[in-house]
C-alpha positions, 0 to 999 in steps of 0.5 A: 500500500505504501508503494501504491500511495507513493506512486500515486503521489508521484504521478500527481506531482508529475502531472502538476509539474507538466501542467504548470509548464503548459498552462499560464499562471492564471489558468494554473490558478483556475485549475488549483481552485477547481481541484480544490473545490472538486477535492472538498465536495469529494471528501464531503460526499464520501458514501463509504461504498468502496469500503463496504466492497472491500470488507464483505466476502459476497460482493455480487449482491452490492456491486449494482447499488455501488454503481448507482450510488457512485453515479448519482454522487458524480450527478450531485457533485457536478450539479453543486459545482455548476450551481456554486461556480458564480459564488466560488468565483467571487470568493476566490 
């Protein structure tokens, strides 16, 4: 798990460095704000379905429900971001 976490962090760092070279500062700032808002909403709407699927031995009954919950969560996060965009822009 430590190697996986380190590899994930390293790839995220490399992606950020590449984007910093490609984007102009204002675009990179907008990217940072978008990542901040998305990360906050993902943490606030965590359902724990993935933990349930890992812990249960018989996951066949829960897979369809997990997909539906994940899709609905994504739609809700998207709608919240769309609706709050004017306020987020004013705040930052």
